[in-house]
C-alpha positions in Angstrom: -2.4 18.8 9.4 -5.2 16.2 9.2 -7.1 18.4 6.7 -4.1 18.1 4.4 -3.9 14.5 4.9 -7.7 14.3 4.1 -7.3 16.7 1.0 -4.3 14.4 -0.4 -6.2 11.3 0.1 -9.3 12.4 -1.8 -7.4 13.8 -4.4 -5.0 10.7 -4.9 -7.0 7.7 -3.4 -5.1 4.9 -4.8 -1.6 6.6 -4.1 -2.8 7.2 -0.2 -4.0 3.8 -0.2 -0.8 2.3 -1.4 1.1 4.4 1.4 -1.1 3.2 4.1 -1.1 -0.4 2.9 2.6 -0.5 2.3 3.2 1.1 6.0 1.0 -1.4 7.7 2.7 -4.2 5.9 6.4 -3.4 6.3 5.3 -2.6 10.3 4.2 -6.3 10.2 7.1 -7.5 8.2 9.4 -5.9 10.6 7.8 -7.2 13.8 7.5 -10.9 12.2 11.1 -11.2 11.1 13.0 -9.1 13.8 14.5 -11.9 15.1 15.5 -14.1 12.0 18.9 -12.2 11.7 18.9 -11.0 8.2 21.6 -8.9 6.6 20.8 -4.9 5.8 20.5 -6.0 2.0 18.3 -8.7 3.0 15.8 -6.2 4.8 16.0 -3.8 2.1 14.9 -6.4 -0.5 12.3 -7.4 1.6 10.9 -3.9 2.5 11.1 -2.9 -1.0 9.2 -6.2 -2.3 6.5 -5.6 0.4 6.1 -2.0 -0.8 5.9 -3.2 -4.5 3.0 -6.0 -3.3 1.1 -3.2 -1.6 1.2 -1.1 -4.9 0.0 -4.3 -6.8 -2.8 -5.1 -4.1 -4.0 -1.4 -4.6 -4.0 -1.7 -8.2 -5.9 -5.0 -8.4 -8.3 -3.6 -6.1 -8.5 -0.9 -8.3 -9.8 -3.2 -11.2 -12.7 -3.8 -9.4 -13.8 -0.2 -8.7 -13.4 0.5 -12.3 -15.7 -2.4 -13.1 -18.6 -0.7 -11.1 -18.5 2.8 -12.4 -19.8 2.3 -15.7 -22.7 0.1 -14.4 -23.6 2.9 -11.9 -23.9 5.5 -14.5 -26.2 3.9 -16.8 
């Protein structure tokens, strides 16, 4: 099972980073806002927004990774 996860992460590093970051951020969101008394649709929107934010974070970090790649090949 772990070898399959490792192979997936090596084949799709950004997607794996997005999944891991989104999972961690959603867990923190649930822990931090559990006593607020949100409705189900508010929870849904917050979780979807958090997943989207995690994707944007991974995408922006990927810009830095792409900047370093051409310099290393020269």
